[in-house]
C-alpha positions, 0 to 999 in steps of 0.5 A: 823268857826268864832272865836272872841277873846277879851283879849288884846293880843300881836302879838306873843300870837295872832299867837299862837292862829291862829296856834291852829286853822288854816284855821278859821277866827279869830277876835281880838277885846277887849270886850268893842269894840265888836259889835252885828254883831260879836256876832251874827256870833261868833261860838267860843268866847275866853274871856269875854264879857262886859255883859253876857246878850250880849250872847243872840244875839249869835245864832251860839255860840258853845263854850265860854271860859272865861278869868277868873275863875268866871262864874257869870251871864253866867250860868243863863237860857237863856244866852247861846244858847242851847247846847253851852259849857261854860269853864273858866280859873281856874288854871291861877290865883293861882300864882298871887293872892296867892302872893298878899294875902301873901303880904297883910298879911305881910302888916297887921301883920308888920303894913306896912300899918300904916308906909306907911300912916306915910310916906305920912305925913312925920311922923317918928313914931314907931307903936309898936309891930308887929305879927309873921307869922310863926306858924299861924293857917290859914283857907283857905275857898275855896280850888280851885286853888287860895286857894290851892296855898295860903295854900301851900305857907303859909305851907312853911312859917311854918303855920298850914293850914286847908282848906274848900272845897265843896267836900272832895276828896283827900287832898294835903299832906301838908294840916293839915286838909280838911273839908266841909263847915258845919265845918266852925263854929267850925274852925273859933274860932281857926284861926289866918288868914281866907282866902276866895277865893270863887266864887259868887253864892247863896251858898257863899252869906254872908258865913261870916256874923255878927254871924260868924265874932263874932266867930273870935279871936280879933287877927284874920285877914281876907283876901278876893280875891274871891267875895265881896258878901262872906262877910257881908260888914256892919258887917265887917266894924263894926268889924273893927271899934270896934276892934273885929278883927285885920284887913282885906285885901280885893281885892273884896268888896260888893258893887264893885266898893266901893263907895268913901264915904263908911266907909270901906275905913277908917276902922282901919286896912283895906287894900283895893285894886280894884280887881287887884290881878288877872286880867292881872296885872301879865303878866304870867297870860295872858300867861297861859290863852293863853296857855289854849285857844290854848290847847282847840282850838286843843281839839275842833278841834279834838273832845276832851272834853274841859279843864275847861268845866263848869257845868251850874247847879253849875257854877263850873268846871266839875272836881271840881264837882267830887272832 
């Protein structure tokens, strides 16, 4: 069996994967260096490729395990060979991204972004009143691994936390309310913080559009770490420049990368990071992904169902479709 592994692994991590699939050929090659010959031979791919379209040459592919949670492009018809299984790395990013979100929220509420700019200008200047986090009403839109981790930590900080999820299922005990997407309009006006961690697909496109931005308090803060397409960028930009909302922290944008001349860069109270809250910025994230790869290699060899298998019709994990 020919196994292609694309994330940047160290020797210890490579050895862990080899031990999980003894006797099989395992090639380690970062995605930008993968050749068409490798793809043609691959029966298993652990990690992303540069473009999902490359997989059209994978004649022998039985299973691809992405190293991220998003599945955009991989579920389109004709991308995967018939019968090939797609799995993702959902569950590996909650720790890193939830802490990034909290850091950005404190940055905005305590005006640290303003003081950072003042420091660069050597300006000793009081920026006035700040806001308290404790007691905030937090609405988490997308209660998967990332949203759940963020919500749990905000609850620990003394906030009132409500969540929106595609399917209701059982709610975490700490959650103050679980709702379907149809309740978004009703919940937005009461929220102090609205946190988006949605995947990119037609059902999530511009979930926060101009009309819904208009439902928010002027003191509300928006956080987005899922996909930039969940928010209407032009409407958000207008709201920030006009002071209709208090701020936005965006690790994802639409378009992405954000062009250097885009007005969002200079929008008041916008904190922008270049899609780095996840990825491998936190070493522990890659460790969790390697552990998942190893577990699934063992399960595949034993003929057991793979962890994080994705339903190609929805782009979500099979478990999440049932939730």
